[in-house]
C-alpha positions in Angstrom: 34.3 154.7 -60.4 35.4 157.8 -63.4 35.4 160.4 -60.3 37.9 157.9 -58.2 40.2 158.2 -61.9 40.0 161.5 -62.6 41.0 162.3 -59.0 44.0 159.7 -59.3 45.2 161.5 -62.7 44.5 165.1 -60.8 46.9 163.7 -58.0 49.5 162.2 -60.3 49.6 165.3 -62.4 50.1 167.6 -59.1 53.3 165.5 -58.1 54.6 165.6 -61.5 54.2 169.4 -61.0 55.9 169.2 -58.0 58.9 167.2 -58.8 59.3 169.8 -61.2 59.9 172.7 -58.8 63.4 173.2 -59.0 64.8 173.9 -55.4 61.5 173.8 -53.7 60.9 170.2 -55.0 60.9 168.6 -51.4 58.5 170.9 -49.5 56.5 170.9 -52.7 56.4 166.9 -53.3 55.7 166.7 -49.5 52.6 169.1 -49.8 51.3 167.1 -53.1 52.0 163.7 -52.3 49.8 164.5 -48.7 47.1 166.4 -50.9 47.0 163.5 -53.5 47.1 160.5 -51.3 44.4 161.5 -48.9 42.5 162.9 -52.0 42.7 159.7 -53.7 41.9 157.9 -50.5 39.0 159.8 -49.4 37.4 159.3 -53.3 37.8 156.0 -52.6 36.7 155.2 -49.4 33.5 157.4 -50.2 32.5 155.2 -53.2 33.0 152.2 -50.9 30.7 153.5 -48.1 28.0 154.7 -50.5 27.9 150.9 -52.2 27.6 149.3 -48.9 25.3 151.6 -47.1 21.6 152.0 -46.2 22.0 155.6 -46.3 24.7 156.4 -48.7 24.3 160.1 -48.9 24.9 159.7 -44.4 27.9 157.3 -44.7 30.0 159.5 -47.5 29.5 162.7 -45.5 30.9 161.0 -42.6 34.0 159.8 -44.6 34.0 163.4 -45.9 34.6 165.0 -42.4 36.6 161.7 -41.5 38.8 162.9 -44.2 38.7 166.3 -43.4 40.3 165.8 -40.0 42.8 163.3 -41.2 44.2 166.2 -43.2 44.1 168.9 -40.7 46.2 166.7 -38.6 48.8 165.9 -41.5 48.9 169.5 -42.4 49.8 170.7 -39.1 52.5 167.9 -38.2 53.8 167.8 -42.0 54.3 172.1 -41.3 56.3 171.1 -38.2 58.4 168.9 -40.2 59.1 171.1 -43.0 59.9 173.9 -40.7 62.3 171.7 -38.8 63.7 170.5 -42.0 64.4 174.5 -42.8 62.3 173.5 -46.3 60.3 176.5 -47.7 57.0 176.6 -46.0 55.1 178.8 -48.6 56.5 175.9 -51.2 54.4 173.0 -49.0 51.4 175.5 -48.6 51.1 176.1 -52.1 51.4 172.6 -52.8 49.4 171.2 -50.3 46.3 173.3 -50.6 45.9 173.9 -54.4 45.7 170.3 -55.2 43.5 169.9 -52.1 40.9 172.5 -53.4 41.2 170.8 -56.7 40.5 167.2 -55.3 37.8 168.4 -53.0 35.7 169.5 -56.1 36.0 165.5 -56.9 34.9 164.8 -53.5 32.0 167.2 -53.9 31.2 165.8 -57.1 31.0 161.9 -55.4 28.6 163.6 -53.0 26.4 165.7 -55.8 26.5 162.2 -57.8 24.2 160.6 -54.7 21.6 163.0 -55.4 19.8 160.7 -57.5 19.9 157.6 -55.0 18.3 160.2 -52.1 14.5 160.0 -51.8 12.9 163.5 -50.8 11.3 163.6 -47.1 
């Protein structure tokens, strides 16, 4: 639960930073919201999957892979929207990928926390 809370707080901080981006606010906010929402949803889903599974590590890795694919589709779609709106694509890319890598560290921490629940073969 601590990792999910830390993820939500970090995502909120990135959104707050995007709001302070001046003329780049809209593309930055779009990137930060996409990264933040998917990061929070991913860590919450990982926690839920781990609690209800016979093999928690496998369940969490499936969630990790699914959210990676969701992000891949969303970032591609968002780049098209940002471009079509005439917004700064670099602002979007930075505002998406910086939080993405930070929030991925929280997701990795969730996976790492399961090391105690897995028995060696």
